[in-house]
C-alpha positions in Angstrom: -5.7 -64.0 -154.4 -2.7 -64.3 -152.0 -0.5 -61.1 -152.0 3.1 -61.3 -151.5 5.2 -59.5 -148.8 8.7 -58.4 -148.1 9.4 -57.3 -144.5 12.4 -54.9 -144.1 13.8 -54.4 -140.6 11.9 -57.6 -139.6 13.1 -57.9 -136.1 11.8 -61.1 -134.5 8.7 -61.3 -136.9 5.8 -59.4 -135.2 4.9 -57.6 -138.4 5.5 -60.6 -140.5 3.4 -62.9 -138.3 0.6 -60.2 -138.5 0.5 -60.4 -142.4 1.1 -64.1 -142.4 -2.1 -64.9 -140.2 -4.0 -62.3 -142.3 -3.5 -64.5 -145.3 -0.4 -62.9 -147.1 2.5 -64.8 -148.4 5.7 -63.5 -146.7 8.2 -64.2 -149.4 11.3 -62.6 -147.8 12.5 -60.7 -144.7 15.7 -58.6 -144.1 17.2 -58.0 -140.6 20.6 -56.8 -139.6 20.9 -58.2 -136.1 22.0 -61.9 -135.8 20.1 -62.6 -132.8 16.7 -61.2 -134.2 17.4 -62.9 -137.3 17.8 -66.4 -135.5 14.5 -65.6 -133.6 12.8 -64.8 -136.8 13.9 -68.1 -138.4 12.9 -70.0 -135.4 9.3 -69.1 -135.7 8.8 -68.4 -139.3 11.0 -71.1 -141.0 9.2 -71.0 -144.2 10.2 -67.3 -144.8 13.7 -66.4 -146.5 15.3 -64.0 -144.2 18.7 -62.3 -144.9 20.8 -60.9 -142.2 21.7 -57.7 -143.8 21.4 -53.9 -143.9 18.6 -52.7 -146.0 20.8 -50.2 -147.7 23.1 -53.0 -148.9 20.2 -54.8 -150.8 19.4 -54.5 -154.5 16.0 -53.3 -154.6 15.3 -54.0 -158.3 15.5 -57.8 -157.3 12.4 -57.4 -155.4 10.2 -55.9 -158.2 6.9 -57.8 -158.8 6.3 -58.2 -154.8 3.0 -56.9 -153.9 3.6 -55.2 -150.5 6.8 -53.9 -148.8 6.6 -53.4 -144.9 9.1 -52.2 -142.5 9.3 -50.9 -138.8 12.8 -49.3 -138.5 14.6 -48.6 -135.3 12.8 -46.1 -133.1 15.9 -44.6 -131.2 16.3 -41.4 -133.3 12.8 -40.2 -132.4 12.0 -41.6 -128.9 11.6 -38.8 -126.3 13.1 -41.4 -123.8 16.5 -41.1 -125.7 18.8 -38.9 -123.9 20.9 -38.5 -126.9 17.9 -37.6 -129.2 19.1 -34.7 -131.5 17.5 -31.3 -130.7 16.5 -30.5 -134.3 13.8 -32.8 -135.7 15.1 -32.9 -139.1 18.5 -34.0 -137.9 16.9 -37.1 -136.5 16.0 -38.2 -139.9 19.0 -37.0 -141.7 21.9 -37.0 -139.3 21.2 -39.9 -137.1 22.0 -43.4 -138.4 18.8 -44.8 -137.0 16.7 -42.1 -138.5 18.3 -42.5 -141.7 17.1 -46.1 -142.1 13.5 -44.7 -142.7 15.3 -43.0 -145.8 16.5 -46.4 -146.7 13.1 -47.6 -146.6 11.9 -44.8 -149.0 14.8 -45.6 -151.4 13.7 -49.4 -151.5 10.1 -48.6 -152.3 11.4 -46.1 -155.0 13.4 -48.7 -156.8 11.3 -52.0 -156.2 8.0 -50.3 -157.1 5.4 -52.5 -154.9 1.6 -52.2 -155.3 1.4 -51.1 -151.5 3.8 -50.3 -148.8 3.6 -49.8 -145.0 6.0 -48.1 -142.7 5.6 -48.3 -138.9 7.2 -45.5 -136.7 7.2 -44.4 -133.2 4.6 -41.7 -132.6 7.3 -39.4 -131.4 8.4 -39.2 -135.0 5.0 -37.3 -135.8 6.7 -33.8 -135.6 5.7 -31.3 -138.3 9.5 -31.0 -139.6 9.8 -34.8 -139.8 6.5 -35.5 -141.4 6.9 -32.7 -143.9 10.4 -34.1 -144.8 9.0 -37.6 -145.2 6.2 -36.2 -147.4 8.9 -34.7 -149.7 10.9 -38.0 -149.7 7.9 -40.2 -150.5 6.9 -37.6 -153.2 10.4 -38.0 -154.9 10.0 -41.7 -154.6 6.8 -41.4 -156.8 4.7 -43.1 -154.0 1.5 -41.1 -154.6 -0.6 -40.0 -151.7 0.7 -40.8 -148.3 -1.6 -41.8 -145.6 -0.9 -41.0 -142.0 -2.5 -43.3 -139.4 -2.2 -43.6 -135.6 -3.3 -46.9 -133.9 -3.3 -48.3 -130.5 -2.4 -52.0 -130.1 -4.9 -52.2 -127.0 -7.8 -51.5 -129.5 -7.2 -54.6 -131.5 -6.5 -57.4 -128.9 -3.2 -56.8 -127.3 -3.0 -55.7 -123.7 -0.7 -52.8 -123.9 -1.5 -49.0 -124.7 1.1 -49.0 -127.5 0.4 -46.5 -130.1 2.0 -46.9 -133.8 2.4 -44.4 -136.3 1.8 -45.8 -139.8 2.8 -44.3 -143.0 1.3 -46.1 -146.2 0.2 -45.5 -149.8 -3.3 -47.1 -149.1 -5.8 -45.9 -146.5 -5.8 -47.8 -142.9 -9.2 -47.5 -141.4 -9.5 -50.5 -139.2 -12.7 -50.9 -136.9 -11.7 -52.3 -133.6 -13.3 -55.6 -132.9 -16.4 -55.8 -130.6 -14.4 -57.8 -128.2 -11.3 -56.1 -126.7 -8.1 -57.8 -125.5 -8.1 -58.9 -121.7 -7.0 -56.5 -119.0 -3.5 -57.3 -117.4 -5.1 -59.2 -114.3 -7.2 -61.6 -116.4 -4.5 -62.2 -118.8 -2.1 -63.3 -116.1 -4.7 -65.5 -114.4 -5.6 -67.3 -117.8 -2.1 -68.3 -118.2 -0.7 -69.2 -114.9 -1.3 -72.9 -115.1 1.5 -75.3 -116.4 4.1 -72.5 -116.4 6.9 -75.0 -115.8 6.5 -76.2 -119.4 6.4 -72.6 -120.8 9.5 -71.2 -122.8 10.8 -67.7 -122.1 9.4 -67.7 -118.6 12.5 -67.6 -116.5 12.1 -65.4 -113.5 14.9 -62.8 -112.7 16.4 -62.9 -109.2 16.4 -59.3 -107.8 19.0 -57.8 -105.5 17.6 -57.6 -101.9 17.3 -53.7 -102.0 15.4 -53.8 -105.3 13.1 -56.6 -103.9 12.2 -54.6 -100.8 11.6 -51.5 -102.9 9.2 -53.4 -105.4 7.3 -54.9 -102.4 6.2 -51.4 -101.5 4.7 -50.6 -104.9 1.1 -50.3 -105.5 -0.7 -50.8 -108.7 0.2 -47.9 -110.9 3.5 -46.9 -109.1 6.8 -47.0 -110.8 10.5 -47.6 -109.4 12.7 -46.1 -112.2 10.8 -43.5 -114.2 12.6 -42.4 -117.4 12.4 -38.6 -118.1 10.9 -37.6 -121.6 13.3 -35.2 -123.3 11.6 -31.8 -123.6 8.6 -32.8 -121.4 7.6 -32.8 -117.8 6.3 -36.3 -118.2 8.0 -39.5 -117.5 7.9 -43.0 -119.0 6.8 -45.3 -116.1 9.7 -48.0 -116.1 9.6 -50.7 -113.3 6.1 -50.1 -113.2 3.6 -52.2 -110.9 0.8 -53.3 -113.5 -2.7 -52.5 -112.7 -4.9 -55.7 -112.9 -8.0 -53.9 -114.2 -6.1 -51.9 -116.9 -3.8 -52.6 -119.9 -0.1 -52.2 -119.7 1.6 -49.1 -120.5 3.6 -48.9 -124.0 6.2 -51.6 -124.1 9.6 -51.2 -125.7 12.9 -53.2 -125.5 14.1 -51.3 -122.4 10.9 -51.6 -120.7 10.5 -53.8 -117.4 7.2 -54.2 -115.4 6.4 -55.4 -112.1 4.0 -58.2 -112.0 0.5 -57.1 -110.9 0.1 -59.8 -108.0 3.6 -61.1 -107.3 6.8 -59.1 -106.0 9.1 -59.9 -109.2 9.5 -58.5 -112.7 7.4 -59.8 -115.4 9.0 -62.5 -117.6 9.8 -62.5 -121.4 6.7 -64.7 -121.9 4.4 -62.3 -119.9 5.7 -59.5 -121.9 4.8 -61.5 -125.1 1.3 -62.1 -123.9 0.8 -58.4 -123.1 2.0 -57.8 -126.7 -0.4 -60.4 -128.3 2.3 -63.1 -129.5 1.2 -66.6 -129.6 2.3 -69.0 -126.8 4.3 -71.0 -129.4 6.3 -68.0 -130.5 9.9 -68.6 -128.9 12.6 -65.9 -128.4 16.0 -66.6 -128.5 19.3 -65.3 -127.2 20.2 -63.7 -123.8 17.5 -62.5 -121.7 18.0 -58.6 -122.7 17.9 -59.7 -126.2 14.6 -61.5 -125.8 13.0 -58.4 -124.2 14.5 -56.5 -127.1 12.8 -58.8 -129.5 9.5 -58.4 -127.9 9.5 -54.9 -127.1 10.6 -53.7 -130.3 8.1 -55.6 -132.5 4.7 -54.5 -133.8 2.0 -56.2 -131.7 0.9 -59.1 -133.8 -2.8 -58.6 -133.3 -2.5 -54.8 -134.5 -0.2 -56.2 -137.4 -2.8 -58.6 -138.3 -5.6 -55.9 -138.4 -3.6 -53.6 -140.4 -2.5 -56.3 -142.9 -6.4 -57.0 -143.5 -6.6 -53.4 -144.5 -3.8 -53.7 -146.8 -5.3 -56.7 -148.4 -8.6 -55.0 -148.8 -7.0 -52.1 -150.6 -5.0 -54.4 -152.9 -8.2 -56.3 -153.9 -9.9 -53.1 -154.6 -7.1 -52.3 -156.8 -7.4 -55.6 -158.6 -11.2 -54.9 -159.3 -10.4 -51.4 -160.6 -7.9 -52.7 -163.1 -10.4 -55.5 -164.2 
């Protein structure tokens, strides 16, 4: 049986692509950003996508769909955000980005899908936030809420990007026997015929920046970002290590190529995240980076989708 999906906060379509390749029918998607909507439509033209805020939808019109998924904006929760609110609960209830998570809860309360899946940044996993979300989902009548942390690098991507998933079905995917390639191998595999590759424009750096990155060894970074409340930093402008996977990738991330003295291109970012070569990113360059970095890595999305499919199949058997 083919199960139907609605994707909220769809971005360029990483989560939708994962569910589609896992055999689901993505019926509809919703994305407020014009440029992300255009990118989504370019790559998933058979899906009806609405450029609209989730809060402006009529959830009851989606009743009957099997699965509702969503990956709301991360900004309210990320430790790299210098304007992140001090009190964790305020990040959920007082920040307009954080409130989008509550819009997701309201949507599933009204549309009543068989299964739902919410992807968040792991920095959202603070006790006060998780307790509040548990209370909100309980009020929505969603039943048990499962909390799962998964690293995209364990499922075929070449980035150590951890996602926090909340769902009403258990997610227990086994990593594949063959992992994704390390950075160096991935770059070497894809260096042929690059002149014909989309989203592979190389940025010209100012001379002073070029001089600085020429001195970077693998594992060094040029513009570290402080993590609020922590002694750690996020390694931005990081010289990738050929034998390793890349650090977590987001819209603001820039990496230095492991072998060449330049920044990685949008296409190279997309490869690290596990996007197929024919997936095109539209708009200005910074918007293309946003589209890649803010997406759920497709290999991880596909594996999670398979878990949701197994749970739905079991539900059908139990009813029969």
